[in-house]
C-alpha positions in Angstrom: 135.3 96.1 115.0 133.0 97.9 117.5 130.3 95.8 119.0 126.7 97.0 119.2 123.8 95.9 121.3 120.5 97.7 120.8 117.5 96.9 123.0 114.3 97.2 121.0 112.1 98.0 124.1 113.2 99.9 127.2 109.9 100.0 129.1 107.4 97.3 128.4 106.6 95.4 125.3 106.0 96.8 121.8 102.2 96.1 122.1 102.1 97.7 125.6 104.0 100.8 124.5 101.6 101.2 121.5 98.7 101.3 123.9 100.2 104.2 125.9 99.9 106.3 122.7 96.7 104.8 121.5 94.8 108.1 121.3 97.4 109.6 119.0 99.0 106.6 117.4 97.7 103.2 116.4 98.5 100.7 113.7 96.0 102.1 111.2 97.4 105.6 111.5 100.9 104.3 111.2 100.0 102.5 107.9 98.4 105.7 106.7 101.5 107.7 107.4 103.9 105.1 105.9 102.0 105.1 102.6 102.7 101.4 101.8 101.1 100.1 98.6 97.8 98.3 99.5 99.3 94.8 98.7 102.3 95.5 100.9 100.2 96.7 103.8 98.0 93.7 103.7 100.9 91.3 103.5 102.4 92.9 106.6 99.1 92.7 108.5 98.8 89.1 107.7 102.4 88.1 108.3 102.2 87.5 112.0 99.8 87.9 115.0 100.7 90.6 117.5 101.8 87.9 119.9 104.3 86.5 117.4 105.5 89.9 116.3 106.1 90.8 120.0 108.1 87.7 120.5 110.4 88.4 117.5 110.7 92.1 118.2 111.9 91.6 121.8 115.2 90.3 120.5 115.1 91.8 116.9 118.0 94.1 117.5 120.1 92.1 119.9 123.5 91.1 118.6 127.0 92.4 118.2 128.8 93.8 115.2 125.6 94.4 113.3 124.7 90.7 113.5 121.1 91.4 114.6 118.7 88.5 115.2 116.2 90.1 112.8 118.7 89.7 109.9 118.1 86.0 110.1 114.4 86.3 109.3 112.7 86.2 105.9 112.4 89.6 104.0 108.7 90.0 104.7 109.1 89.1 108.4 111.9 91.7 108.7 109.6 94.4 107.2 106.7 93.4 109.4 108.8 93.4 112.6 110.4 96.8 111.8 106.9 98.2 111.0 105.4 97.1 114.3 108.5 98.3 116.2 107.8 101.8 114.9 104.7 101.9 117.2 107.0 101.9 120.2 109.6 104.0 118.5 106.9 106.6 117.9 106.5 106.8 121.7 110.3 107.1 122.2 110.5 110.0 119.7 107.5 111.7 121.3 109.2 111.5 124.7 112.0 113.6 123.3 109.4 116.2 122.2 110.0 115.5 118.4 107.0 116.8 116.3 104.9 114.4 114.3 105.9 115.7 110.9 109.6 114.9 111.6 108.8 111.5 113.2 106.8 110.3 110.2 109.2 111.8 107.6 111.9 109.8 109.5 109.8 106.6 109.5 109.0 106.8 105.8 112.6 105.7 105.2 111.2 102.2 105.9 108.6 102.6 103.1 111.3 104.0 100.7 113.6 101.1 101.3 110.8 98.5 101.1 109.8 100.0 97.7 113.4 99.8 96.5 113.7 96.2 97.7 110.5 95.3 95.8 111.7 97.0 92.6 115.0 95.1 92.8 113.7 91.7 93.8 109.9 91.6 93.1 109.4 90.6 96.7 107.7 92.4 99.6 110.2 92.9 102.4 113.6 94.5 103.2 117.2 93.4 103.0 119.6 92.5 105.8 121.4 95.8 105.1 118.1 97.7 105.6 117.6 96.0 109.0 121.1 97.1 110.0 120.5 100.7 108.7 117.3 100.9 110.7 119.3 100.6 113.9 119.4 104.4 113.8 115.6 104.6 114.1 115.6 102.0 116.8 118.1 104.0 118.9 116.1 107.2 118.2 119.2 109.0 116.8 118.2 109.8 113.2 115.8 112.5 112.0 114.5 113.4 108.5 114.5 117.2 108.4 113.5 118.6 105.1 115.1 116.7 102.2 118.0 115.2 104.2 118.5 112.9 107.2 120.6 114.0 110.2 122.1 112.2 113.1 123.8 113.1 116.3 127.3 111.6 116.0 130.9 111.7 117.1 133.7 112.4 114.6 135.4 109.3 113.4 138.4 109.0 111.0 138.3 105.9 109.0 142.1 105.5 108.8 144.7 103.0 109.9 145.0 104.7 113.3 141.3 104.2 114.0 140.3 101.0 112.2 143.7 99.4 111.6 143.1 99.7 107.9 144.2 102.4 105.5 140.7 103.1 104.2 141.3 106.8 104.1 144.1 109.2 105.1 143.7 112.5 106.8 146.0 115.4 107.5 147.1 115.7 111.1 146.2 119.4 111.0 142.6 118.4 110.1 142.5 115.8 113.0 143.7 118.5 115.4 141.1 121.1 114.3 138.3 118.6 114.5 139.4 115.8 116.9 138.2 112.3 116.9 134.9 111.9 119.0 134.1 115.6 118.6 130.3 116.1 118.4 129.2 116.4 114.8 125.9 116.2 113.0 126.1 113.4 110.4 124.2 114.1 107.2 122.7 111.3 105.0 121.2 111.6 101.5 118.4 109.2 100.8 117.9 107.6 97.4 116.2 110.1 95.1 116.6 113.0 97.5 115.7 116.4 96.1 119.0 118.3 96.1 117.6 121.6 94.9 119.9 124.2 96.5 117.1 126.0 98.2 115.6 122.8 99.6 119.1 121.8 100.9 119.6 125.2 102.4 116.3 124.9 104.3 117.3 121.4 105.5 120.6 122.5 106.9 119.1 125.6 108.5 116.2 123.6 110.1 118.7 120.9 111.2 120.8 123.5 113.0 117.8 124.9 114.8 116.6 121.3 115.6 119.8 120.2 117.2 120.2 123.4 119.1 116.6 122.8 120.5 116.7 119.1 121.3 120.4 118.7 122.1 121.1 122.0 123.9 124.0 120.7 126.0 126.0 119.5 123.0 128.3 122.0 121.1 128.3 120.5 117.6 131.5 121.3 115.7 130.5 120.5 112.1 128.2 118.8 109.7 129.7 115.6 108.5 128.9 113.6 105.3 130.4 110.5 103.8 129.1 109.7 100.3 130.0 108.8 96.7 128.2 112.1 95.8 131.1 114.1 97.2 133.9 112.4 95.3 135.9 115.2 93.6 137.0 113.3 90.4 133.3 112.7 89.7 131.9 116.1 90.7 134.5 118.1 88.8 133.2 116.5 85.6 129.6 117.6 86.2 128.1 120.8 85.0 128.3 123.8 87.3 124.5 123.6 87.3 124.4 120.0 88.5 122.6 119.7 91.8 125.0 117.0 92.9 128.0 119.2 92.2 126.3 122.2 94.0 125.6 119.9 97.0 129.2 118.6 97.1 130.7 122.1 96.9 129.1 122.9 100.2 131.6 120.6 101.9 135.3 120.8 102.6 136.5 117.4 101.4 138.9 116.0 104.0 139.3 112.4 102.9 138.7 110.2 99.8 138.8 106.5 98.9 139.0 105.0 95.4 136.2 102.6 95.9 133.3 102.9 93.4 131.1 100.3 95.1 128.6 102.6 96.7 128.3 104.7 93.5 127.7 101.6 91.3 125.1 100.3 93.8 123.2 103.5 93.6 123.5 103.9 89.8 122.8 100.3 88.6 120.7 97.4 89.8 122.9 94.9 91.6 125.8 97.4 91.3 126.8 96.2 87.9 127.6 98.7 85.1 125.6 97.9 81.9 123.9 99.7 79.1 120.3 100.5 79.9 117.5 101.6 77.5 117.5 105.1 79.1 120.5 106.3 80.9 121.3 109.3 83.1 124.3 111.5 82.7 125.9 109.8 85.7 125.2 106.3 84.4 126.8 107.1 81.1 129.8 108.6 82.9 130.2 105.5 85.0 130.2 103.3 81.8 133.0 105.3 80.3 135.0 106.4 83.3 134.4 104.2 86.3 137.7 105.5 87.7 136.0 108.9 88.3 133.8 107.3 91.0 134.7 106.7 94.6 133.8 107.8 98.1 134.6 111.0 100.0 134.3 112.4 103.5 133.3 116.1 103.8 132.6 118.6 106.6 130.9 122.0 107.0 132.4 123.6 110.0 129.9 125.3 112.3 131.7 128.6 112.4 131.1 128.8 108.7 127.4 128.9 109.4 127.5 131.5 112.1 
């Protein structure tokens, strides 16, 4: 297992960094951009004083193997700390020259996941898994561009050779054509993302321009995506007009795994298949043919976009 250590603040405390950008960013504007429900915003404001938030945030993302200190806090405290940390992260994104609309679109992933957590539990906060996911924002390596999220990444093959576990298998020819650690742009699909083909086209086009602009010294070899939405046994049973199928067909599938866990977590509360009053096509399919669901890794080679 790879160890990770992320420092929440590189130059001064969270409150100090917030003051540097006071003219363009403050807590009130941040809340306005995050669009929390009024009750959630007030609970976050009341959760801790700035002094206490500063104390927690200084070690929030310290730890190895994703065992971050913030994971040990209560759900509301996790959300409050992540929210206040976004003040300093705003400065870090601005230092890279990232425009505000991309920064705030990226930050709204916090609002999205807080909303999903409330719907699932009835509590204001975020889960431990959410805290771990937000490490990408804390390291300023993920960007919401259009309807998708993108991340500068290095190619990794989740096979026995790499992780000492036969999670997936890959053809040697594939591994030679796109070697391990080759620069790639990792693509993520948020819950409820609009997969309209034209919107997706714009996202990939803008992402390509973005990474050419802000990472000019890196020659990215491919877009990479790992998701249950790409799993061929599922997508081949969808209509040719299905947006999910049209999205999946953009990718060259290079590896699959017969694990329906991620699919079930996205389709059903608590990941458990059950009959619901109103069911989507995918939920009905999962009830009848759970074996059609799994996980797949796909790529779009850059030379296919040039």
